[in-house]
Structures are given as structure tokens and as C-alpha cells.
N, C-alpha and C positions, 0 to 999 in steps of 0.2 A: 719642404720639411713637415714630419709630422706633429699636427700640434699636441701640446701638451695638456692632459688631463687630470684633474685629482677627484677619485672616488671617493665619496664621502656619505655615511650610512646616518639617518636624523632615527630616532625612537618613535616609530610608530604607535599610535595608543595615548596611552593614561600623560604621556610626556611630549606628544605630537604639537601640541597647541603650543603651549610653552616654549619649545623649541624653536616651532616658526616663528613666534612672537621674535623673540632674541634674534636670530638669524635675521627680522626683518628690520629690527633696530641696528644692526651692527651694517646694513646698508647690501643684503643680498635675498632679493625678493624670489621668495619661494612658492610658487604656485601649484596648490595638488587637485589633483579632479579624483570623482568621488570613489574610482574602484583600484584607480593606479597606485602602484609603489615607487614608480618612478616620475616624479614630482617636474616640474618646468621649473629653472631657475634662470636669473638673469646676469648669467656669468658661463662665457663659454667656453670655460678654462676649469670651470667644476658640474659634478654628477652627481647628482644628489641621489641617494636610494632611503625609501623609507623600509625599516625592520623593525622589527621586533624588538627593544631594549634589551632584551634577554640574550637575545643575536650578537650583536652587534660586535661584540670583543673578541667572538670568535671567527666573523669575518674576515675582523681590522688583522688579528694574528696572524692568519693564513694568507693574508695578501689579497684577498677578494674586494676588500675595502683597503683604502691608505690609510683613511682617519676615519674617524665617527664620535658622536655623542651618544654616552651611555652611563648610565649608572654607575658608581665605585661596588654597589652590590655584587652587581650582575661580573664584572671582571674577576670579584673575589669566588663567587660562584662559579664561573667556569675555570678559573685559574689560569685565564688567558695570558698571557706572557704578551706585554705591549706596553710602547712608550708613551706614558702620561703623559701630556704636555699643560695641562691645567684643570684646577677646578671651577666650576662654573656652579655657582649655586642657584636654581630656579626651580621650582617645582609647580607642580599642575594645582596646589591648593595653594601655597605661602611660599616666601624664601626659607620657610626651616626644612634643616636636613629632614630625609625619611629615615625610620628604625624597622628593622627588623628586631620584634620581639616576640618572647616565648609570652603567650596568653592561655589560660584555661576558665572554665566557669566560676562566677561567684563563687561559688560556696564548694568549689574541687579544694581537697587536702592538699594538694600541690602546692609547695610556698616557697620552693628552692629548685637548684638543678639535680639535686640529690633524690630529690621524690620522684623523677621521671621514670628509677629503674623499672624495669618492665614493662613500663608503660609505650602506648602509639602515639606517635607524633604525627599530624598531616601539615606539610608547606611545599610551596613552590622550592624554597631554597635547599634540598637535600644533602648537598655537600657541605653546606654552612652551617649547619642544622645536626649534619654530624660531627663536624669538627668542634663544635659546641660541646656534644656529649663525650669526645675523647680529651677535650678539655678538663671537663670534670669526671671521667672516668667513671661515667655514667654507660650502661648497656640500654638502649632502649630501642623500640621500633619506629623507623623516619619511614614513613610513603610519602610518595608524590602525589599531589594535589592536583588538579586542573581547575580547581577555581570554587568560590562557593564555600571557604576554608572556614568561613566563622562559623558558618549553620552546622558545618562536623563538629564542632567542640560540644556540644552537648550530647549527641545522639552514637556517634559513630570512632571516636578516637578519644584520648584522653588530656591531649593539649595542641595547639596549634603553633606555627610559626609562620607569624603575618607581618607585612609592612603596614605602619601607618606613619602617619607627619601629625595626624591633633591627637590621635586617640577617639575619638567620639566615635566611629563606627565600631570598635571594640567594648564601647559600653554601652551605645546603644542593643548590640547583641547580648548583654550580659557576659562581658568578658573582663577579667585580670589581668593585667598585666603582672609576670613572676620576673623577669628579667630583659633585656635589653643584648641582643648577640651582636649586633652591627649597626654604625649609624651610616648614614650614605649620600652623597652630592652626586650629581651628573660632573662628568667627564669629560673631555676630548682626548682621546687618546692614538696615537698615530700605530702606525705599521712601524717596525723596526726598519726595514728594509728605505720605504718611502722615508722615516725621518733621515736617514745617511742621503736621500738624494737633496740638491741642492733646491733643485726648481719648487720641489714638493714641502719643501721642510721651509722654505720660504713664504710659501703658498697656505701652507697649515698656520705659520708664526701672524701672518698677516691677518686672518681669521679671527686667530686667539688674542691679538690686542685688541681689533674691533669689537669682537661680544665682549670682552671683558670691559672695556671701555661704553659697552650700552648696559651693561649690567650695573656697571659702579654708578651711571648715570638717573638710574631706576629711583635711588634716594636721594638726590639733590636738584638742588634748583640754583639757578643766578640770578641774582638779585644786582640792581642797578639802583643808584640813588645819586643826588646833588647835596652838597655840602657845603655850608660857608667854613673857609680858611679857617677862621678862627675856631670853629667848633670842630674840623678835622682831629686831633691829637686827642680831645674829648672823647669822642666815639670812636676812635680807634682801641683809646686806654678803656672803656665801658665795655667793647664787644669783641671781645677775644678771639670770636670767629671771624672776624674780619682783619686778621693780623697779617694777611697777606692781599688786600686789595691790588687793583689797577686803579690806579690814581693818575686821571688827566684835568688839565685846564679847561673851562668852560670861558666861551666869546663874553661873557658876564663878571665882569671883574670883581675879585673878593671870591668865586664859587668854584671847587671844583666836581667833578666826577668820581664817584668810586664804583669800580664793580667786581664781586667776589662770588664766589660757587659755595654754596653752607648746605647742610643735611637740611630736607625737606621739612624735616621733625620738629624743627628750632622757629621756623619761619614763623608761628605766631606769636611767639614771645617776642621775638626779634623783631617785628616791624613795631610794635607801638613803642621798642626803648629807642629804634631809631630814630621814631617822629617826634619824641619827648626828647632827642639830643640835638635836634634843630635840622635831620634830614628830610628833603622834599623829592617830590616826585619819584616817589620807590615804585621800581616797576619789579615785580617777581616773573619769573618764564621757566619751561622746562626745558631740560635738555637731552640731546639725543644720543651723545656718548660722553665721556670724561675720560680721557686718555693721559696718564700720567707718563 
């Protein structure tokens, strides 16, 4: 019997390192050689190809790939008809979503979409920009930009539509954001026929569950502590974050162990409160996956 293989596309370029890191946390070790677009993965049922995020949704739609991770922006830009399995919010800089924004030089008179009439706009997302102009009933020239779009705004075009996470690069280039066209996060997508295939769907859903668990774990930590039985009710009442801990008895009479998962950002306030409430032997530990 021929072995079943799932063909998956991962984004090459700016999202590559983040995507590979998330795959590793999910349990898939992907090793990329310097020039190859076909990396090694420690799963014989998985074939991975590194492809530009701009192209992945088209290859998934046409069945050259069964599934892939790409930005919502490129699915919209390509008009790809694919099954969206889930949203996975990670990026190369932060966990903030990326935004495609209309930007102009700081001194430009352009203040809104209607001021673009008759102007020239450079962007990598031509279809998205034209759709935006139609929405505002504005006629303007849209040209595809091969890169260095921010530099063109001061000399070659009147405005640009560019992707940003923090806006710092736009500010550094003395550009002002006029409007946001689209907010985008990475998505796991599947070919419609692959999604109808029982084996492939199960494989994709398993991967989605593990990826979601890995991302969920990044903002949380595990916490263990020992508490006197007489202090337990007070600790739970005082600290609502511990409302669902696992409680187990210790060999030492009158003591219990409590274990829970909490948001990492509250730990520094929480541990002193736990100590003051009578908890001892407090241990904080990182998590690899949290699957609900």
C-alpha cells in the first residue's frame, strides 16, 4: 500500500523563522539547508516546501499543496478559494497582527482616500488597493512595487500601500499613515479536496491542534506550590487566578500541593502574594503546549 503524504507549504522569507519555531514547538523538527526549498522534517507522512507567502494560497487552491501557512492578506490579494483551518497569531517581530496601510510623506496634502483622485500609488498588493479605491469610488493609478516601496513615496509616487507591524519603519522614512486597508494574521489553510479526504483532514487537524497548543503555551507558565490545608481556602479566595488548580495531598500531614497554569505577565505580582498567603516551595516552569 502506497504511503500517504501530506504536502504542506511554509512561508519563505520574513515569516520563515517564526513559522519554523512554531512548528518545532508543535513537535515537528524542520531542518532547512541554505539553498533548498525542500527542507527535512522528522515526519515521514509530511512533505514540506518553503514558498513565498505571497504564492502559498494559490498553490493550495490548485492542489499542488494540500495545506499551508500564509497571511490572510495574501489569501485576499490572490482571491484564493481555500478552506481556512485556523488563525495562528505569530509574526517576525511580535504577536501583533500586520496591517496594510495607506501612507504618504509627512508634508503631503493627502488626508483621506478621496484625496487620491488622479494620484499614483505603489504597492505589492495591487488587487487589495484597487478594491479599496473602488470602495471609496476613487480613480487612481496603482502600480506594482517590487520592493523599497517606502523610498518611492518621496520621489516617484504620491502614496504607497505598505505592510507594517509597529509603524516604526514608516516613521523612520518620514511617512504618515492615512488609513488601514486590511489587518492580517497568519492562517493555516487547506485545499478543499484535501479537506474532504479523511486521512489528510485528520493529519491537518492534528497539526492545527498542536500548533494552537504551542502558541497558547507561549504566554503562560505552570506554577507549583505547597500550602497548609488551613491556608488553602484563603489562598484560593485571595487569588482568583488559582480558581481551578490541581490539589494533591503531601506526605507531610496538614499540607497540600497546588498546581495551576497562569498568564506569565501576572507572575511577578502573584508570587509575593502567594508567599504572603503562606505558600512555600513555589516553582515556576515554562510550558511547551497548552491544549484545551
